[in-house]
Structure formats: structure tokens, C-alpha cells
C-alpha positions in Angstrom: 0.2 0.0 -0.1 1.0 3.6 -0.6 1.0 5.2 2.4 1.9 9.2 3.2 5.6 9.4 4.7 5.1 7.8 8.2 5.0 10.4 11.0 6.1 9.2 14.5 3.1 8.6 17.0 3.6 10.2 21.0 5.2 8.1 22.9 2.3 8.2 25.6 0.0 6.5 22.6 2.0 3.2 23.8 1.5 3.2 27.0 -2.7 3.8 25.6 -2.1 0.5 23.1 -0.9 -1.6 26.1 -2.9 -0.5 28.8 -6.2 -0.9 26.1 -5.3 -4.4 24.8 -4.9 -6.1 28.5 -8.3 -4.7 29.5 -10.2 -6.2 26.1 -10.2 -9.3 24.5 -11.2 -7.6 20.5 -10.1 -4.3 19.3 -11.9 -2.0 17.4 -9.6 0.2 15.6 -10.4 2.8 13.5 -8.4 4.4 10.7 -7.5 5.8 7.9 -6.2 3.7 4.3 -3.2 5.2 2.1 -6.1 6.8 -0.1 -7.7 8.6 3.4 -11.2 6.5 3.0 -11.6 5.3 6.7 -11.6 1.6 7.4 -12.4 -0.7 10.7 -10.7 -3.6 12.3 -11.6 -5.7 15.2 -9.3 -8.3 17.1 -7.1 -9.4 19.4 -4.2 -7.7 20.1 -0.6 -9.1 19.0 1.9 -6.9 18.8 3.7 -4.0 16.9 5.8 -4.8 14.2 8.2 -2.8 12.5 8.4 -2.3 8.8 10.3 0.0 6.6 7.2 2.5 5.7 6.2 2.7 9.6 5.1 0.8 12.3 2.3 -1.5 12.6 -0.9 -2.8 15.4 -0.9 -6.5 14.5 -4.5 -8.2 14.9 -4.2 -11.6 16.3 -6.6 -12.1 12.9 -3.0 -10.8 11.2 -5.0 -7.0 9.8 -1.8 -4.8 10.5 -2.8 -1.0 11.0 -0.4 1.5 10.7 0.2 3.5 13.8 -0.1 6.8 12.9 -3.1 6.1 10.8 -4.9 5.1 13.8 -7.8 7.2 14.9 -9.4 6.1 18.2 -9.1 2.4 19.5 -12.0 1.3 21.3 -13.1 4.8 21.6 -9.3 6.4 22.8 -8.4 9.2 20.4 -5.0 7.6 18.1 -3.0 9.2 16.6 -4.7 10.8 13.7 -8.2 12.0 15.0 -7.3 15.4 15.2 -7.1 15.4 11.0 -10.4 12.9 11.1 -11.7 15.6 13.4 -10.6 18.4 10.7 -11.9 16.0 8.0 -15.1 16.0 9.9 -15.3 19.2 10.6 -14.0 20.7 7.0 -17.6 21.8 6.3 -17.3 24.1 9.3 -15.2 26.7 7.7 -16.1 27.0 4.1 -17.7 30.2 3.0 -20.4 28.2 1.6 -18.8 29.7 -1.6 -18.5 33.5 -0.8 -15.3 35.2 -1.7 -14.1 38.0 0.8 
């Protein structure tokens, strides 16, 4: 997949992953695909794997989600949450076709 350049995630997010994954059997992850569409993955937390194109959360069903593209994991905001929030509120900043 042709993801944009990997952006390192906040170190606190690793702690969120570990505590969230340890409390629930199945993880529900919403994330951006390379074409900026939103996708959902559900599965048991397995590990974090490092590849040349970034770090990935690997779920038990072999789904892999790039860490910097995670919007939420079990309802907790991920590194891409602000990007999603801006995307969702994009219309609120438009001027409805009017120029200043």
C-alpha cells in the first residue's frame, strides 16, 4: 500500500495501546487507508511490528494497521484523531461559495 510518509507517534500512545489491549479481548480500531478513506478492523491485540514503511499494530486475525493512521482504538483517540476531526469538520470552515 502507498501510505503517506510515516509520522512518528507520541510515546504516550504506546502506553495507551498496552493498557487498552490488556483490558479487552477484541480491539476495535478505526483508521485511515492510504487513500484517506476510513476503515475498521476488529481483532485481538498481537504485537507491534516495525517495517520499512512504519510501525504497525498487528491483530490476531493478521490485520495490520499503521500506528500513525489510527483514528481511535476502543474509543480512545489515536495519532490520526486530529486529522479525522479536521476532515469531519471541514464544512464548518467553508464560506459556502462566498469570497471575502
